N, C-alpha and C positions, 0 to 999 in steps of 0.2 A: 501456467505450467510451461516449462521450456519445451521447444519442439523436439529435443532429443530424448524426452522422458516418456514418450507415449507409444513406442513401438514394441519393445519386449522387455519384460522384467520377470524375474522368477525363474525357477529351475527348468521347467519344461521349455520355455521360450529360449533360454540360453543354450540348452542342449540342442534344440532344433536348429538354431542359427549355426552352431558349430558343425553339425552333421551336414546342413545344407551347404555351407561354405566349402566343406571337403568334397561333397558330391559335385558342386558347381565347378570346382577346380579340376576334377577328373573329366567333366564334360568339356571344359575349355581345352583340355589337353587332347581329348580324343574325338572332337567334333560332335556329331549328332548321335553317336552310339554311347549313351551314358548308362547303360544297363548294369545289372548285377555282375556280369562276367568281367566288364571293364574295371569295375570297382575292385574285384578280387585281384585282377591282374596288376592293377596299379599298386596295390599293397604288396604284392609279391615282388614287383620289379623295383620298388623303392630302395634306395641305398641310404637315404637320409630321412630321419623322422623328426617332426617339429610339433610345437604346441600351437593350436589355433589362437589361444589367448596370449601367448608369449612367443612370437615367431623368431625371436633371437635365440631360442633354445633349439639346437639341431644335434640330434643323436644318431649314431650309426645303427642302432637297433630299436625296435618298438619298446614301449614301456609307459611310464607316467612322467608328467612334467615335474621337475624338482621344485618348481615355484608354487604351483597351484594344485598339483595332484591330478590334473586332467589327463586322460589317455592321449598319448602322442598319435599323430596322424602322419601318413607319408607325405613328404614334401614333393609337390608337383610343380611343373613348369608349363608355360603356355607355348604351344607351337603355332599359335595364331598370329603370324607376322603381320597380317593386314590390319589388325586392330591397333589403334593409337596407344600412346603411353597411359592414357586414362580411360581406355575403352575395353569392353568385354563383350564377346559374342557367346550367347548361351543357346544350347539346343532346346528343343521343345521340352525334353525331359528335364533338363536343368532348370528351366523356367518353372516347371511344375513343382520341382523339389523346393525351389526358393519361394514359391507362392507369390510370384511377382505380380503386382497390380500397378497400373498406371492411371494417372488422372491428368486432364488437360489444365494448363495454366490459363486462367480466364480473368477478365475484368468483371468485377461485380461489387455490389454494395456490401460492405461489412462494417460492423461496429465493434468498438472495444469498450470495456467497462473499467472505470477507475474507482477504487475504493479509498475513501478519505475519512479522516476523523476531524472533529471540530467541537465547538461549544456555542450554545445559544447565548445571545446577549440582547439587551434592550436596544431598540432602534434609537440611535442618537438624535435623529431628527424629530423624535416624539418625546423628548425629555425636557422638562421645564424646571428651572431653579427658581424657587420663590424666596425673594430676599426683601428686607426692609428698604423701602425707597426714601423713607424719612426717619430720623431718630425718634424713639418713643418707648413706651412701656406696654408689654403684652398683658392686657387685662384678662383675656380669656382665650383658651385654645379649644376650638370646636372639633378639630381633628387632632387627637392627642396620642396616637400610636402609629408605628410604622406598619405598612402592609394594608391599611384600610383603603377601600375603593372610594373615589370621590368623583362627582360629576362636575362638568363645567358650570361655573357660577355658584357652586356650593361654598358656604362659609368655611373659612380656614381658621382665622383668629381675629380677635378684636384688639385694636391698637389705640392707645391714647398718645397723641402727639401734639405738643404745643404748637409746632410749626403747622401741622394740618389744621388745627383749630383756628390759628390766625389766618390761614389761607381761606378757610370757609367764611370767616368773618369779613374778609376783604370782598368776597363775592356778594355777601348780604348787603354790605354797605354800597357796593357798586350798583346793585339792583335798586336800592332806595334812592341813590343819587340820580339814577337814570329816570326814575319815576318823577322826581321833582323837576327835572330839567325838560320833561316832555312839554311843559307849558312855555318853555323858552322859545322866542321867535328866531333864534339863531340855529340854523341846521348844523353848523359845525360843532356847536356845543352838544347837541343831541347825538351826533355821530361819535364824538369823543367818549360820551357816557356808554354808548353801546360797545365801543372797543374795549373799554375797561372791564365790562362784563365778560366779554369773550376771552380776554387775557386772564381773568381770574378763573374761568372755567378750565382753560388750557393748563394753568398751573396745577389745579387739582387733578386733572387727568394724568399729567406727567408724574404726579406723586402717588398714583395707583388707584384713584377712585374711578369707579365705573360711571357710565353715562346715567344710569338709574340713580346712583348715589348723589351725583351732582344735581340731578333734577329734584331729588328729595330736599336738598339744602335750599334750592330756589323756592320750592313750594312751602316749606316750613318757615322760611324767613328767619332761621336761626341756625347757628353752627351746632354740630353734634360733637359731644365730648369724646365719644369712642367711634372710631371708623372700622368697619368690618372689611377685611381683605378676603377676596373670593378666589376660587381655583380658576386659572386661565384655560385649563383643558381638563377633559375627563381622563382618569387613569388611576394608577396605584401609587400610594405614598411609599417611596423607596427609602427616604431618610427624613428624620425630624430632629432638628438641632436646637429648638428653643423650648423654654418652659414658661408656664404661667407666672406672671410677676417679674419676668426678666426684662431688662432694658436692652434695647437693640440700637445699633448705630446704622447710619446709611450704608447699605451693602451687606449687613449681617445676614447670613444664610439661615432660613427658617425651615423650608421643606424642599425636597426633590420629588417631583411627580413625573411618572412615565406612563405613556399610553402603551400597554402591552398587547394590544389587539394585533399588532404586527411586530415580529421579532427579527433580529439579524442572526443568521447562522454563519459564524466565522469558521471556514474550513482551511486546513493547512494542506497546500498542494506542493508536492516535491518538484524539484527542478525538472526531472525527467518527464513529469506529467503535465507541465504547464501548457504544452501545445494542444492538449485535448480539452481544455476548458475555454468557454467563450461566453460572452454576455448573452443573456436570454435563455441559456440552457436550463432544462428542467432537472431538478435534483431530488432524489428520494433519500430519506434517511430514517433511522430508527433510534430509539433511546432505550436505556435499561429500565426506565420507568414503565414503559408500555411495551413489553416484549411481544414481538411478532406483528406489531402495528406500524405501518409506514406513514410517514408524513411527506409533504411535498413543498418545494419552494422554487424560486427562480434566481439564477445568478444575476446580480445587479451591479457588482463592482469587482474588479480584479486589481489587486495592489500592483502598482507599477514598479515597486522596488523589491528585490530579493533579499531575504534575511541571510546574511553571510554565515551565520552560525549554524542554522538548521537547514540551509540550502532549500528554503521553501518560501512561498508567498501566501498571503492571506486572500481568500476569495470570499466575498460576501453574498449571502443568499437571503432574499426576502421571503419570510415565512408568515402566512396568515395564521392568527391565533385568536380568532374571535371567541372561541369557547374558553380560552384561558388555561388550557390543559398543559401547555408547554411553559416552562419556567426558565428565566435567564439563569445561566450557570450550568444547565444540563449538558453533559457530554453526549455526543452523537456519533453515529457511524453512517456515512453517506455513500451513495453510489451515483456516479455520473456516467451516462451513456453518451459516447461520442462517435459520430460517423468518421470512418477512416477514409481519407481521400488521397489520391496520388499527388505527385509533385505539381502537376498542372491543374489540380482541382477536380480532375475527372475520377471515374471509378478506378480503384487501384488494381494492379495485377496481383492475384493471390493464388496460392497453392495449398494443399492440405498441410497441416502442421506436422504430419508424420513424414512428409517428404524430405525435408533437409536434414543432413547430418551436421551437427554443430560441434566444434571443438575450439576452445579459445575464442579468437575473433574471426575464425574461418567458418564458412558454411558451404556445404557441397550438396548438390542434387545430381541424380542420375537421370539423364534424358534419353528416352527411347528413340532410336533412329527409325523414322517412318519408311525410308527407302530400303533399309536392310533389317528386316524383322529379326528380333533376337539380339540386336546389338544395342548396347547402352554406353553412353558417354558421360563421364564425370565432368561437372562444370561448377566452378565457384560462383556464388551469387552473393549479392548484398541484400540482406533481409531488413524489412521494416518491422513494425509492431505486430504482435500476435493478436488476432481478433477472433475469439471463439475457436472454431475448429480450423481456422485458416491462418496463414501468415502472409504478410505483404512482401512482395519481391520488388525491391527498388531497382536493381540492376542484375543483368546476367541471363534473363529469360525473355522470350517473346510470347505473346498470347497465342494459344493453340498448341504450343509444344507439350508433349506428353512426358510428364515426370513420374518417376517411380514413387508411388505413395505407400507401398507396402513391399518390403523386401530389400530396401536400399542398403541396409546394414549388411545383409548377406552378400550382396554384390561387392560391397567394399571389402568384406572379409576375403572373398575370392581373389580380389585384386592384390591384397596383401600377400596371400599365399603364393601367387604367381609372380611376386616381386615387381608389381606395377605400381604406378602412382595411385595413392588412395587418400582418404581423409586423414588416417592416422600416420601415413608415411607419404607426404606430398612429393618428395623427391624421387620415390621409387628406386629401382635398381638394386634392391636388396630387401631383406626382411624389415618389417616395421620395428621401430625402437622398442616396442613392447610395453609392458606394464611396469612402470617404475615404482619401486617399493622403498625408496629411500636408500641412502648410502651410495648412489650412483652419481654420475656427473650432472645429470639434468634434474632440476628441482621439480616437485610435483606441481600439477596445474593448480592455479588459484581456484578456490571453491566457487564463488559467484560474486559478482559485483553487488548483488542484493544483500549479501551477508557482511559487507564491509561497512564500518561505521566508526565515527570518532566517539570517544567516551564523553558522556554528558557530565558536566561539572556539578558538584554539590549534591549528588544523589545521597540521601541519608542512609545510615546503616540499617535502620528499621526496614526500609524498602528492600534493601539487598538481602536481608534475612528472609523476608517474605518471598523473594525470588527463588530461594533455595528449595522451597516446596515444589515449585513447578519443575525445577531441574531434576529433583529426585524422581518424579514420575517420568520425565523424559528418559533418564537413565534406565528405569525399569522397562520402558517401552522398547528402547534400543536393544537391551539385553534379550528381551523376548523374541524380537525379530531375528537376532543373531542365532537363536536356538530353534528357529522355525516354529515358534509357539505363537500362532495367530491369536488364539483365545486370550492369552495373557496380555498380548499387545493391545487388543481391543479393550480389555478391562482397564489398562492404564490410560488409554485414550479417553475413555468415558469419564475418568476421574480428573482429567486435565482441566476442563473448563472451570471447575471450582477453584483449582489452584491458580489458574490464570487470573481469576477475578480477585484473588486475595491481595496482591500488591496494589496499594491505593494511589490513585492519581494525586490526591491531596498532599501526599508526602513529597511529591517531586517538585523541583523548580519548574518555572514556566517552560523552559526549553525542553523539558522531558515529557510534557503532556501529550503532544501530538505523536512523537515516536512510540510512546508506550501504548497509546490508543491504537495505532496502526498495528503494532506487534500483537496486541490482544486479539484483534480481528483475524489476523493471519494465523495465529496459533489455534484459535477456536475452529477456523475452517479446516485446517490440516488435521486437528484432533477428530473432528466429526467425520472427515473422509476416512480416517483409519478405523474409527469405531464402526462405520457402515461398510467397510471393505468386504467384498464378496470372496476375495482370495488374498493370499499373502503377497502376491505380486502387486496388486492394487494398493495394499497397505504400505509396501515399501516405496512405491511411487509417491504416496502422500507423506511418508516419513522424510523424503528429500525436502519437501516444502517446510515441514516442521523443523528440520535441522537448519535450513537457511535462516528462518526467523529466530530460532533459539540462539544460534551463533551471533546474529546481529544484536539481539537483546543482551547477551552476555558481554559483548564488546561495549555496548552503550551504557548499561546500567551496572555491570560488574557485580557478581555475587558476593556474599558476605566474606568468603575466604575460608569458611569452615569445612568445605568439601573441595577436593581438587577437581579441576576441569581440564581435560586433555583433548586436543583436537586431532582427529585421525582422518586419513585421506585414502581413497581407493580410486585410482585413475580410470579403471574399467567400469565402474558403476555408471548407471544412467547412459547406457549405450556408448560407453567409451568417452563420454563428456567429463566424467569424473565427479565425485561427490564426497563430501566430508560428513563427519558425525562427531558427537562428543561422547567421551567416556570419563568415568571418575577413577579408573584404575588403569595401570599399564597392561599391555598385552592386547593385540588386535583381536576384536570380536566383531566381525563384519556383519552389520545388520542388513546390508543390501543383497548378500548372497547366502547368508546362513551357513548351513552345514556343507553346502557345495564348495564354498571357498571361505571357510570360517576365519582363517588367518591371513586373508588377502587384504593388505593395506599397511599403513605405517603411521606412526605419530609424527605430526608436523609442527606442533606448537603446544606449549604449556600456557593455558589461559589463566588458570589459578593453580598455584603450586601446592603440592602436598607438604604440609609443615613437618611431617615425620620423615618422609623420604623424598628429597628434592629431585624433581625430574627435569632434565635439561631439554629445551626445545629441540625437536627434530631427532631426539636420541632413541625414539622407538624403533622396533624391528618388525619386519613382516612376519616373522615366525613361521615361515613356510616349512 
C-alpha cells in the first residue's frame, strides 16, 4: 500500500482535514489566540473567499465552490515573517485541532514481503532417460504404462539383441580359454587370457548389463538370449515410448524416469524485486490443490539473465516432496521475506509510512523543530521500499529527528492556504494549481507505475471473454462506492474471487502465466480487503489497489471488446496523490468520494471503445 494512502479517506476524514486546515490558517495569522472569537473575526474581515480543495478559486463573497460544491472559506495570509518558505508555526490550539503527532526517525530492523507466482517442475538433476544401448527387439515390457512408480534395480524390459548375445559368447569363450591356459608355463599367456576376460566384461557393462547380470553369464557358462534392462534410479515413469515386439536402434528412447521426492519451484521475479532475493532464502508457498496449507523450500539458483519480454528472472527453489503430494505442473503463490538493509549494510533509517506525502516522484515530510516548539519544516526526502508499517528513508533525514506521522496533510493544506511552498505547490508564492479535471493546460498525473504494462501477445479470445465477468463485478463495485453503498460493494467483492478464477492459465501463452498469476493474487487480496472492510473509507482504500491491478490486467490481456472500458482520473484522491478507476459508461461517478464529490474527476483514456457510441480519449468532462 502506498504511503499516501493510509492517512485519511472517507467523508469525515476529508471534512476534518478541511476544517483543520482553515483553523490552522487562522492560528498562523493570529499567533497563539486561535479561539472561536478569532475564527469569527477572520470570517468577518475576509474580502476573498477560496476553496480548500481548489485554491485557484477566489470569490469576493462566501458561497460554494463551482467545481466541487464545497463551502468556501476565507482566504487568510500569514503574518509570521520569521517562518521559512516551507515552515509553519502552530499554536497549541492549532496543534490540537490538527491532531499533530510526531515520531522519531530511527535505525531498526525491518523486513519486506515479496509475493511471487511460479510453477512446480521435476528436478532436472534427478531425471534419467532410458535408451537402447544396442540394437535389438523388445520381447517384454515389465513397466507398460506411464506414471508407475519403480525402484532402483527393478526390471523395465527384456531385450533380444544379436550384438549382446555375441558379446556374452565372447565372455564365455574367454573364460574357457583362460581355464585351458592356466596349465601353460608362460605367465604372459595367462595374463593375456585374463585381460581378454576383463575386456569382455567391460564391453557388456558399457552395453547396459549390470554387474550381477555379467556374473550370471560367468556362472552359467552360456549366453542368455534375452537381457533384462533395469531401472538406474527409483522414481516415476514420466514417458514410455516403446511397445512390446518393437525393434529399437542404438539410442532409441524407451523410458523417462524422474525422482519426484525433490521438486524445483520456478518463480518469476520481476526486475524491481530482484534485489530482495538471495541464495539460501526460505520461501513459503501455497497451491490451489491444498487451500490454506503452506509448503516450504529454499532458494538454490537465481537466473543470471533477465527475460527482456517479461522483465523478470527465474528463481529456483528446492522443495522436499517425500510424501509425493506436490505434482510437477502445479501453479503456486509464494511469499519471500527479505530483511531491508541500508546502503552500508547496516540497519536502515525508517519512519512511519503515514509520515511522507508523496506526489509523482517527490516525497515531503514535516519535521518538528526541537528548539522552537510548534514550528514544523517541510523537507524533501528520498524514500526506499516500504516494509510493513514503515518506509525506508535513503536521503534527507537524520536519526532522532521528529517527523509528523499524523496530521502532515493538514499542515500542508495550511501552507497552501497561506501561499507558502507545499507538497502540491512546491514554488509557493500563490495558490496551489488545484485540482485538474481535464481541459486545462496541465495533464492529469499518471496513475501508478504499477498499473502500466505492455500487452501480451497471442492472448486468445476465449480468455478475454472470461475476463469480462471479472470486469462486470468491478464495475458493480465501483458504482456502489460512488453511491456510498458499502453493502453492495461488499457483495460484489465477495463474488469477485470466483470470477477471478474463471480465466484459465492453460489458455494463455507462456509469457502470460506469471503476470496473470500475480494479478489473481493481488485481485483476491484487494477483494477480500473490501469484503472485510469495517467502513467505506477502508473499502475505498482497498479499491485503489483493486483498480491498480485491474487496469494493469486490462492493458496486458485486453478484454473481449463487447463492453466499453473507460479510464477516469481524480487527482485529489488518495491524499492528493491521485487515483484512477474504470467505468463502462461516460459521465464521472467518483468511487473515492461518493456523494461528497460525485462528479469530481475526468475521463483520460478509452481502453475499449463503445462500438455504438465512439468515445475519444480524454474527451470526458468533470461535470461539476
